[in-house]
TORDO-916551 format. One record per residue (C-alpha): x, y, z; residue in three letters; residue number from 1. Coordinates in steps of 0.001 Angstrom, whole numbers, plus 524288, in hexadecimal, padded with zeros to 5 digits. Each point is the difference from the previous one (the first is absolute). Layout:
// residues N
      xx      yy      zz   rest    nr
       X       Y       Z    ALA   NUM
...
This chain:
// residues 150
      xx      yy      zz   rest    nr
   A70DF   B5BDB   CF759    MET     1
   80F64   7FB0D   8035C    ASN     2
   80941   7F9B1   80A05    GLY     3
   7FE64   809B7   8089E    ALA     4
   7F1F0   803FB   7FFC4    ASP     5
   7FBB8   7F110   8031F    PHE     6
   80CAD   8008A   80C60    THR     7
   7F9BD   80D8F   805EE    MET     8
   7F1E1   7FA11   7FB88    LEU     9
   80531   7F341   808E6    LEU    10
   80659   8064F   80C97    THR    11
   7F658   80A33   80240    SER    12
   7F526   7F3DA   80005    GLY    13
   7FA3A   8038A   7F5FB    LYS    14
   7FAB2   7F65C   7F5AA    GLY    15
   804B8   801DC   7EF1B    ILE    16
   7F394   8022B   7F990    PRO    17
   7FCF1   7F53B   7F994    LEU    18
   7FF3E   800CA   7F156    ASN    19
   805E9   7F770   7F467    ALA    20
   80C44   80B81   7FBE3    GLU    21
   8040A   7FF64   80E5A    ASN    22
   7FF8F   7F1DB   802D0    LEU    23
   80729   7FDA8   7F41F    LEU    24
   80BCF   80B78   8029A    GLU    25
   7FF7E   7F917   80F80    PHE    26
   80261   7F26D   7F7C3    VAL    27
   80925   80514   7F917    THR    28
   80904   80809   80560    ASN    29
   7FD54   80060   80E9E    PHE    30
   7FCFF   7F35B   802DB    ARG    31
   80510   7F789   7F90C    LYS    32
   7FAE5   7F1AF   802DA    PHE    33
   7F4DE   80408   805B8    ALA    34
   7F661   7F532   8076D    SER    35
   7F158   802CA   803E0    PHE    36
   8032F   8033E   80C3B    ILE    37
   8080F   80BE8   7FE2E    GLU    38
   7F544   8051E   7F571    ILE    39
   7F45C   7FF88   809C1    VAL    40
   807E2   80650   80851    GLN    41
   805CF   80983   7F8DE    SER    42
   7F2E4   804BD   7F6F5    PHE    43
   7F54D   806C9   807C9    GLU    44
   7F379   7F89E   7FBC8    GLY    45
   80747   7F251   7FD62    ALA    46
   7F868   7F55E   809E8    LYS    47
   7F5DC   7FE7D   7FE5C    GLY    48
   7F84C   7F2C3   7FF7D    ASP    49
   801F3   7F9FF   7F3A7    LEU    50
   80980   7F31C   7FC34    SER    51
   808F0   800FE   7F4D7    PHE    52
   803F8   7F273   7F7E9    GLY    53
   7FA08   7F6F2   7F97D    PHE    54
   7F381   7FB08   8022C    ASP    55
   8030D   7F456   7F538    ASP    56
   8097F   7FB1D   8055D    LYS    57
   7FBD7   80303   80F14    ASN    58
   80F20   8068C   80086    ILE    59
   7FFB5   80CCF   806E3    TRP    60
   80B34   80A9B   80019    LEU    61
   7FAC5   80960   80C3C    TRP    62
   7F32A   80334   80688    THR    63
   7FC43   80E2E   80421    GLY    64
   80148   80792   7F7EA    ILE    65
   7F561   809A5   7F898    SER    66
   7F80D   800EC   7F2AA    ARG    67
   8092D   80BD9   7FC0F    GLU    68
   80C23   7F8E7   8040B    LEU    69
   7FBF8   7F3B8   7F87C    ALA    70
   7FA22   80621   7F271    ASP    71
   80D39   80944   801CB    ILE    72
   80A05   7F2D7   7FF31    LEU    73
   7F677   7F8EC   7F8B0    GLU    74
   80267   80AF6   7F4E5    GLU    75
   80DA3   8010B   80295    LEU    76
   8037A   7F317   7FDD1    ILE    77
   7F74E   7FC8E   7F456    ILE    78
   805B7   80CA2   7FA11    GLY    79
   80CF9   7FB36   80403    GLU    80
   80417   80A7B   80629    LYS    81
   803C2   7F8CA   80D38    ILE    82
   803AE   7F195   800FD    GLY    83
   7FD34   7F60F   80C14    MET    84
   80AA2   7F9F6   80284    CYS    85
   800EE   7F279   80AF6    LEU    86
   805B2   801FD   80A34    CYS    87
   806E5   7F815   80C3D    PRO    88
   7F3F0   8009A   80B29    VAL    89
   80A5E   80718   80947    PHE    90
   7FEF0   80B56   7F961    VAL    91
   7F256   80262   805DD    TYR    92
   805C9   7FA38   80C61    LEU    93
   80642   80B51   8006E    ALA    94
   7F786   80972   7FB7F    ASP    95
   7F864   7FB87   80ABF    GLY    96
   7F6A8   7F611   7FD4A    GLY    97
   7FAD3   7F4B5   7F63F    MET    98
   7F327   7F888   7FCE8    LEU    99
   7FC8A   7F4F9   805A8    ASN   100
   7FCBC   7F4DA   7F8D3    MET   101
   80B93   7F81B   7F6E3    PRO   102
   809A1   80311   7F56F    LEU   103
   7FC6E   7FD01   7F0FF    ALA   104
   80B7B   7F858   7FC11    LYS   105
   7FBCC   80134   7F1C9    ARG   106
   7F728   80729   7F523    ASN   107
   7F34C   7F3F7   80481    MET   108
   7F28A   800F3   80225    LYS   109
   8009C   7FDBE   80F38    TYR   110
   7F2F6   7F972   80870    LYS   111
   80190   8086E   80A92    ALA   112
   80702   80E40   801AC    PRO   113
   80D80   801AC   7FD81    ARG   114
   8094F   80D27   80100    TRP   115
   809F0   8031C   7F5AB    CYS   116
   809C8   80BC1   805C8    PRO   117
   80157   809B0   7F688    VAL   118
   80739   80D75   80028    THR   119
   7FC55   80AD1   7F506    PHE   120
   80AF7   808C4   7F642    SER   121
   8026D   804D5   7F3E6    ALA   122
   7FC15   7F6AF   7F617    TYR   123
   80CA3   8007C   7F73D    ASP   124
   806FE   7FD24   80D19    VAL   125
   7F97D   7F681   803BD    VAL   126
   800CC   7FB28   7F16C    LYS   127
   80D74   80099   7FDE4    LYS   128
   80388   7F9D9   80D2A    ASN   129
   7F989   7F46C   7FC6F    LYS   130
   7F71E   80030   80BCB    GLN   131
   7F191   80126   7F83A    LEU   132
   7F637   7F88B   806E6    MET   133
   7FCEC   7F410   7F554    LYS   134
   7F347   800B9   7FF0B    PHE   135
   7F9B0   8082D   7F7A3    LYS   136
   7F6CE   80B66   805F5    VAL   137
   7F3D1   80451   7F6CD    SER   138
   7F663   8021A   80B73    ARG   139
   804EF   8014C   80D4F    ILE   140
   7F409   7FC5E   80980    ASN   141
   7FCAE   806DA   80B50    THR   142
   7F3FB   7FAF8   80941    ILE   143
   7FAAE   80305   80D36    THR   144
   80ABE   7FBB4   80AAB    ASN   145
   7F843   7F0B1   8066E    HIS   146
   80865   7FBFB   807A7    TRP   147
   809BA   805B4   80AC0    ASN   148
   80D3C   7FFFB   7F773    GLY   149
   806F8   8098F   804D8    GLN   150
């Protein structure tokens, strides 16, 4: 699919079919630096009951995503097809939401859940702009959403 196809689907009220190829195209050419909100609202089957983040550090990137989306994101991130970069909270406010928890200020283990707002773009763009998240992701953890984080 291309940008025109994405636009047509989104303006017709239909979502974009969720698969790795479409998500990669979406964050590479159509919506660079896409937030979780944009991805969940744009793709069919992206909404679910999982949380996405680093459970060993109690840092959460987003909640309310599907297993399929979590698997695709993990595949694309670990394969260095897309990158995550930190973003200001106002990006999520402008997109219509945020998690109801304190912000993670550093890459450390927290006692209580913390939110780390991120956007997604092509790996090369994120790396070139030196915005790649500073901690290397070897395994993204997804768990069932167990608190009212949204």
